N, C-alpha and C positions, 0 to 999 in steps of 0.2 A: 504494500500499500503505500501511499505517498505521504509526505509530511503535512500534516492539517496546518501548520503554521506557514508554510510555504503558500498554502491553499488560500489562507486568509490575506498573506501579504501581495500574492501576485497572482489573482484568480485568472486574469486575462492569460497567463502564460499554461494554466491548466485548460482553460478552455480552448486555446491554439492547438493544443497536444489532441484533446480529444477531437477537434474538427478536423484534423490531420490523420488520424485513425481510421475517420470515418464515423465516430460513436457519436453517443448522445451528448451534445454541449449542456443542454437543461440538466444533465445529472448535477454539474458542478454547481449551478444555484441551487439546486434541491440539497446540496451537500453543506454549501455555505448555509443555509436557512437552519438545518437539523443541527449543526454545530453551533450558531448562534443560540437556541434553545437549549442545547445541551449545556453549554456555558452559563447562560444566565440563570436556568433553572438549579444548577450546582450552587452557584454564588447564593440563591434564594435560600436552600437547603441547608449550607453553610451557616448562613445568618439566623436560620430558625435554631438550629441545632446549638450555636453560641449562646442566644437567648436561652434556651432550654435549660443548658447548663448553668448559665448565669442564677436562672430562677430557681434551680436545685440549691443553690448554695443560701438564697434568700430565706426559702420558707422555713428552715428550723429557727431562725433568729427572729422571725416576725411574729409581731403580737398575735392574739386570737382573732381579730379583727381583720387584720392585713393577711392572716394566714388563709382566711377562707377566699378572699379576692385573688391572691395569688394561686391557691390551688384550681381556681377556676380558670385562670388565665394558663396553668399547666394543662389542663384537659384540653383546651383549644390548641395549644402549642403541639401536643400530641399529635392532634388530628392534622393540624399544618404542617408537620414534619413529614407524616406518612404521606402525604398527598404530594409534598415536595419532592420525597424521594423517589415517589412512583414517577412523576413527571421529569426527573432529570433522569432515572433509569431508561424510559421509555424513549426520551431524546437522545440518549447514549446508544441505545439499540439501535435506533434508524440511523444515526450517524456512522455506526461502525458498517452495517448492512450496506448504505450507500457507499461508504469509502471502499468497500470489498468490490465494487461494481467498477471501479476507477481503473483505467489501465496505467501502466507506468507512463512518466512524463518522457516523450521522446524527446532526443537530441535535435536543436534547431537545424541542424544541416543534414538530417536523414531525408531522403527523396520522400516525396509526398505524392501518395497514389495507392493504387493496387497491386496485383500479383504481378503483373507484367511491367511496372512503372520504376523497376529497380535501374541501378547504374552499375555497368561493368567497370570494375577497376583495375583488374589484371586478367590477362590471357597467357598460360604456360602449357608448352608441349607443342606436340605436330600433329594434327589430324591426319590419320592414314587414308591414303587414294586406294581403296581396294580395287576400282576398276583399272587403275593402273598396274595393279600386282597381279591381274587377271583373274580374278574371282570376286562372286558375291559374297558379302560377308552373311554370316547365319546367325540367328539372333540368339541370346544366351539358353533360351529354353531349349532350341535343338541341339545347340552344343552340350548342355547338360545332359540331353537323351544321350548323345553320341560317347560322353566321357563316362556315363553311368554315374552322374554326379547328382542330379536333381530330379525327383518324382513328385510332380504337382497331381498327377491322375490319382495318386494313392493318399495323398495329403487331402484332396478333396474327399474321396470315399471314407477316409478316417475322421475329418474333422470339418469338412465342407469348404466354402470358396475361399480363395486366398490362405490356404495352407498347404505345406509342402514338408517334402524329406529332402534333407541333403544325404546322399548316401556315398559310400567308397569314397573317391577323391573329392567328391564335393565336402563331406564332412571333414576331412584333413584339410581341406583349402579352408573351411571355416576356422579351426583350430590354430592352422598357421597365421591366419591375418589375426586372430586375437593375441596370440602371444607374441607377434611380430609388435603390434600396437602396444601392448601393455610395456614390452621391451623397450619401446622409444619413449612412452611416458615416464617410466621408472628413470632411465637415463636422464630425464628433462627435470627430474627431482618431483616428480607426483608419486604420492602414497597409492600403491595398487589397494583395490576395495572390491570384494563380492558383496552385492547389498541385496537387502531383502526386496521381493517381487510384490509383494503384499504391503501397504503401508495404511495407516490410520486416517479420518478425514482432516484432521488436523495438518498432517504433513502434504495432503495433496491440494487443499484450499492454500496452504500458506505458500505454495510455491506457483500458485495462480493457475492450476489446470481444473479449476472447478468452474472456471468463468466461461470464456470463449470456447475452450477445448473440452467443456464437461460431456458434449456428446460423442465424443472420442473416446472416453473412459469405459472400462470394465469396473462395474461396481456388484461386490458380493454383499445383497442386502441382509442375508441371515447372519453374517459376521460383522458387517459395517466396516469392510475392508475394500480396498480398493487396488487393482493391478496396476502398476506403473507402465506408464508409455514410455519411459526413459528413467535410467538410474539418475537422472539430475534430482528427481524427486526425494529419495532416500539419502543423497549427497547432501541435499539444501537441509534436511530436516534432520542430519546428523549431531548438529550442535545447537538444535531448537532449545530456546530457555538457557542459554549459556552465555556467559560474558568471557571475552577472550582477551588475552593480553596482547597490547600491540605488539611486543617483540616477538612473538609468535607468526604472525602474519609475513609473508602470503601462507596460507593453508591450501594444498594442492592434493587432489584426489583423482584417482582415475578408477571410476568404476566400470566393473562387467557386470552385465544382467541380461537377463530376458526382459523383453519389451512388449506391450500388448496394446494395441491399438483398433478401436472398433472401424476405423475408416468410414464413418457414418457419410462426411459429405463426396465420398469419392466413387459413386456409383456409376459404372461404366468406365472408369478411369483405370489405366495401367492392370486391367483384367488377366492378361496373358504373362505367366512366367511368375518370378519372386520378386519383382521391383516393389510393388505396394500389398503388402500382406499384414494379418493381424498379428503376427507373433514373430519377433525375430530377437537376435542377439546383438548389442552393442557395447561398444568401448566408449566411454563418457569422461571427460576432463571437467573438474570443477574446481573453482577457486573461491577463496574468502580472502579478500584485500580490504586495505583500507579504502574509504569512498574516494580520495583524492587521488587512486592509484588505479581506478578502475578503465580508463579508457587505454591507459597503457597495457593492462593485462590483458585487455580485450585485442591487442593488436599482437601480443605474445601469443596467445590461444590460436589466433589465425596463423601465425608464422609456424606453428606445430603442425596444424592440419595442412597446410601447404608442402611443409616438410615430409609427412605422410604421403600424401598423393604422390609428390616428386619421386617419393621411393618406391611407389607402385608403377612408376612409368606411364603415368595416364595422363591423357589432355585435358585442362580443366581450366575454368573460369571464375574468378572472386566476383561477387555482387554485393554490393549494399542494398539490402533489402527495404522496400518500399514501407512507409508508414502503416498502411492497411494490412500488412502482411507479416507483422512483428511478433503477434500474440501479446497478450495482457502483460506480461513480465517484463519484456523487454524494451530497453531505451533505445538500442541499435541492435542490428543482428549482420552479420555476414554469412554469406552462404558459398562454399566453393561446390562448383558444378561440375561434373566430368561429362566428356563428350561419349554418347552411347550411340554407336554408328548405325546400329538398323532403324533407331528413331529419328537419326538425322539431327540430333539437337542435345544441347547440354541439360542435364537433368542433376539436382540437388543430391550430393553424396556427404557433405557434412555441413555444419553450420554453428555458429558461436554467437553468444547472446551475452550483452552486458545488461543485467538487471539493476545495476546501480544498487539501492537500498531498498527495492520494492519488495523482495522477498524475506530479507533479513527484521524488516518490520513487522512481518506480518507472522514470522516465526520468533520472533523475540530473541534473535541473535545480536550480541552488542559487542564492542571492542572497548577496552579499557586504556587511554592512553593517558598516564598520569592520574590527576583526578577526575578527567572527564570521562564518561561513559557515554557512547552515542551507537547507532546502528553501524553496521559495516556494508562493503557492496560485494556481492556474490556474481560469478560469472560462469558459464557452461559453453561446453564446445565438444562436439561430436568428434572422435578421432576415427572410430570404423564402425558404421552400419553395415552389417555384414552381409544380407543379402544384396542388398544395393552395390557394395564394393564388390561382390562375386560378380554381378551384372556387369559391371564397367571392364573387370578383368578379363572374363571370358571374351566380351564384343572386341575389346580394343588389342587382344594380345592372340587372336585365334589365326591359325594357318589353313591354307586350302584344303588340307586331308582333314581338318577336325580336330587338329590337336591344339593347344594352347601354350605358347611361352610363358614361363614363371619367370616373374619379376625376382631379381638376386636378392631384394631383402625377405623374399619368403622361403627361399631355398632351404636354410637350415631348419626352418620348421617343417619340410616336406621330404624329409630324407635325402636332403641333396638334389632332388628333381629339378631339371632344367625345362623339361616341358610336361605337359598332361596328355598321356596319350588315348587315343580312343580306345574303349573296351572291345574285345571280342564278343561277336555276336553268335 
């Protein structure tokens, strides 16, 4: 959530952020009104309680005549205090409810618009000309069948659409990607983490995934637990309700977890293969830093993502995501999109978001710097979303006979294989 003091001091900035996101600007004025009622009713409650305490001291010392009058006033005060408390609590509840609906404040220089209004910042690698090489590229599903690596037919039989099996070398390729990604993260100073896949509502709401992204979240109603769509959620909640000493920052974690997404708004999109699925594994980077360091840390997370995709020898571009496509928690987001030959376009492989103090305020995570205690900043960055990365590797590194070149960074984790070979039929 945002800082209420900032809302009071500069409501136009909050309105501008809402407008850029394409969200309801009237929410800002409703929140200002609720906050004013919360504060005024709080003052009224405090004044009445102070009078009540003072009256309590006078009654024992009063004369019989005065005592009767004071007791009458005490009865009235009791009712007034109860009413003021109820008014304060109601206004506070409304304020908190409205505050949770408000997205993070976007940085002023973020591109304004929707999904297609991003700005391309960099392009890396060379897109292969398969025509010049004399063959038509196969898509990842056909290659997965040739290699004995992907089985979506049985995935659908067992679990339904958008589920799959990774088999044989496909399973080994996932394990190689995860191990190589964790190795890079560990070398960069991240602490490897295996995180829970089920979290409590407070954890899910605290990271902002029960607002705009709520329709994509799986909820186990009987247990009131949520399946995470990313290990960002448990990593953000890891230090919930804690105060961290400033000299411990930055804290950096690399979480590996299964991820679950309904893909509720993707009907008809990417239905072939394993690019958009309901369950997948991912290595996620997560950072806790001082607020003033968040933008520099954001650039560092992006550099680690670029290092990873470069090591996989994939052609990719970096985009500055537009305001309407940020999600509730992010003040800015960079995506790295890899070229997918059979689609003839770049598709998102990694993403990194600067969430400033938005999540830490919701989760009550603070930093102690001397005598000052204040919210810190949180950031996240995908290092390896496994299925999409497999798609990019198979399609970009395929050969005419259906075999697939293995990038050098993965070979130690694939028994030294330099090529994935078609399986015997």
